[in-house]
N, C-alpha and C positions, 0 to 999 in steps of 0.2 A: 345640087339636085341629083348627082350621080353617086351619092354615098350609099352603098348597099351593104357595107360591112364595116368593121372597126378600123381598117387600115388607115383612113384619113386622119384618125385621132391617135392611134397607137403604133402605126407603122407595121412592118412585117419582117420576118426572118428571110434573108435572101436564099432562095433555093438553089442558086447556081454557084454562090461563093461561100465556102465553109466559114462558119462563125462570123458572118457578116449580117448586120441588122440595118435595115433601111428605115430611117426615121421620117415621119411626115414633114413636109416642107413648112407647114404652118406653125411649127414649134410647139404643138400641143403636148407631145411626149416630153420634150425638154422642160416644159412648165411643170408637169407631174413629178419629174425627177428633181427639179429644183425645190419644189414644195416638200418633198420627202427629206431633202438634205438640209432644210432650213425651217425647222418647225416653229420658230419664234416669230414668224411674220406670215401674214395671209397672202394667198395666191388666188387669182381669179381666172377661170377659164370661161370665156364668153363665146357662146355659139350664136352668131347672128343668123336670123331666119332659119332656126334649127329644124323647122317642120317642112322645109322644101323636100326633104327625104323622110322616109319612115324612121322615126326616132328609135323604135324598137329594134331596128336592124343594126344600125351603126353604133348604137349606144347600149346594146344588150349587156356587154361585159361590165359597164359602169353600173347599170341597174342592179345586176347580180351582186357586185361588190358592195354597193350601198346597203343592200339587204343583208348579206351574209358577213360583211366586214372581212372577207377573205381576200387574198392577193389575186391579182390578174396575171395569168400566165402570158409571157411575151415570147419566149423561145425555149427550146428543150435543153439548152446547155446548163452546166452546173456553175459556170463562171460568166462574167460579163462579156457580152459581145459588143465591141465598139462602145464601151461605157454604158451599155444597156443591160440591166440585170435580167435574170430569167423570169422573175416575178416582181410585181410592183403593188404596193399597198396604197390605196387612196387615203392620204393623210387627212387629219382633222382640220388642217389649215388650208385645205383646198376647197374653194367655193365655185360651183358651176352655175352659170347664169345663161339662160337661153331667151332670145327674143323671138316673138311669134307674130305673124300676121296671118289672117284667115281669108283665103279667097279660093278660086277654082284651081289654083296651081299648088296648093299646099295640102298637107295631111293632118288629120286630127290625132290627138294623143289617145293612147289606150289607158284603161284604168291602172295598168302596171306602172306607167310613167306618172300619172297624176297622183297616185298614192305616195310617191317619193318626192313630190314637188310641192312648192307653195306657189300658187298662181296669182299673179298681181295684174289687175286690169288697169290700163291707162286710158283715160278719156279726157277729151278737151271740152271745157265748159264754154258757154257763150261769152262770158266775160274774158276768158283767156284768149279766145280767138279775136275778140274785139281789140284787146290790147295789142295783139300781134299785128293786126292790120293797121292800127292807128299809131303805133309806136315802134315801127320796125327799125332795127339797127343791126349792124354786123355782129355776128357771134364770135366771141373770143374764146376759143376752146382752152387756151392756155390759162385763162382766168381760174380754171378749176384745179390747176396743178397743186398738189400737196395738201389740198383742203381736207383730205380724209386721213391724214397721217395719225391724228390723235385717236382715230377709231380702230386702229390696227389691233391694239391689245384687247379691246372688247371683242372683236371677232374671234381672236384666239381663245379668250376666256370662255365664251359661251360655246364655241365649237368643241372645246376640250372636255366638255361635260361638267364643268364647275357649276353646280346648281345655283341659279339665281334665287331670290326670295320667293318662297312658295305662296301662291294665292289660290290653292287648290279647291277648297270646299265649294265656293259659289260657282266657279267654273265647272266643277264636276256636276253640280246640280243642273246647270244649263245643258251640259252634254247629255246627261241621262234623259232629260226631257226631250231633246231632239232625237236621241236614239229610240226611245219608246214610241214616239209618234211616227218616225220614219219606218220603223219596223212593221207597222201596220200595213204598209204598202210595199214592203220588200225593198226599201231604199236605204236601209240603215248602213252605218259606217262600221269599220272594223277596228281591231286593236291598233294597227299602225297609224291610222288617221287620228284616233283618239289620243294616242301618245304624242303625236306631233302637234296636235292642237294644244294640249296641255303645255308642252315645252314652248311653243310659240307664245302662248299667253304669259308664261312666266318671264320669258325674255323681254317681251314688250313692256311689261310692268316695270322691269328693272331699267330699261332704256328710256321709257317715257312714263315716269311715275304719275304724271298728271292725267293720264288716260283713265277713264272710268272702266269698270268691269264690262258694261254694255258696249262701249266702244271697242274694247279688245275682242269681245266675243263676236261683234259685228264683222271685224276684219278677218277673224278666224273662219267664220261661216263663208265669207266671200272666197277665201283662199283654199279651203280644204273640202267643204261640203258641196257647194254649188257647181264647181267645174266638172264634176262627174255626171251631171244631169244633162241628158240629151235624148231625143226621141220624138215619137209621135204624140198627138194630143191624148190618145188613149193611155199611153204610158206615163206622161208627165202631169196630167191634170190633177190627179190625187196628190202626188208629192209636192207640187207647187202650192196647192191649197194648204196642205199641212204646214209647209215651211212658211208660207205667208202668214198664217194664223200665229205661228210662234214668234214671228218678227214684229207683230203689231202689239201696241198697248192694249187695244180692245180687239180681240180675235174675231168678234162677230161682224166687224165691218169689212172683212176681207173681200167678200163678194162684191160689195158696192164699189170698192176701190179697184178691184180687178176689171170691172166692166167700164171703168172710167177711161176716157181716151187721153187723159192728161195726168202725168205723174206729179204735177205740182201740188196736188191735194194730199200728198204723202206727208208734207211738212207737219211735224208735231204729232203724227198719228203712229209712227213706227218706233218701236223700241230699238230695232236694228235698221236704221234708214238705208245704209249703204246696201245691205243684203236685200232688203225688201224692194228697193228700186230695181235691182237686177232681176229679182223674182218677177216683178211686175212686167219688165221688158220681155222676159222669157214667156210669161203667160200670154202677152199680146202676140208673141211669135207663134204660139201653137193655135191661137184663135184665128190669126190672119193667114197663116201658111200651113197649118196642120202639123208643123214640125218646128222644133227649136233646140238650140244647144247653147251652152254657156258662151262659147266663142263667137256665135253668129249674131248676137243681139247686144 
């Protein structure tokens, strides 16, 4: 919670000792250097509870490097200091994952962060909690060891820009429909989000060829379009209605479903059920509380 600058991730040049660089004890910089020196395997930097501090403060250099693909300056020297180069590139085999809980002790993400991220919501179903309560057993963390080894090359393949099989036309038409409708209320997305949605859809189709176009678009809406929605009822009422209509098979029933107190009647009525169920929860939030955000409902 005390991360106010980049030092906990990238370390700093020692101002008292010449050509001395102080690395962070958590090993984050060592991981970045290892990824740069071994491009044939994936590396994962996991930031647990990353919103205990303002992400925009300690993660600013990463956000800029992701956007510009330029190197991050570490120290002013022309040679390495304690095996640390003066500048470092975020390599394509580096993947950054952050876990987030939302409560009164945490901070929300700015659009700058959300534009560069894919947001995945984890929820526990009634059946899952029932199984947990009735079939409790000790968790064996070691059981997961090495299970992802066969995935390593796919991570490198997709991150290196090797294009998967394109499925562009239908996805493009869906995106244009969402853009046109959202623009009417000033909630449209930009080039970056559109490009990332297209790439996400391409990769998902390559990894999970059994997924339908609708299922892929549903996941993309949840990850890239909905997380940026937050605000008062006056601000969200129109965008939520527009998004709700686009997610339903019959757009004209959106009002009757929105006024329902039970989301179970969504079954079979939504073209994008995952997204619409979230939109329904957000709409109930602005009705009940006058305010809602993606993370709070």
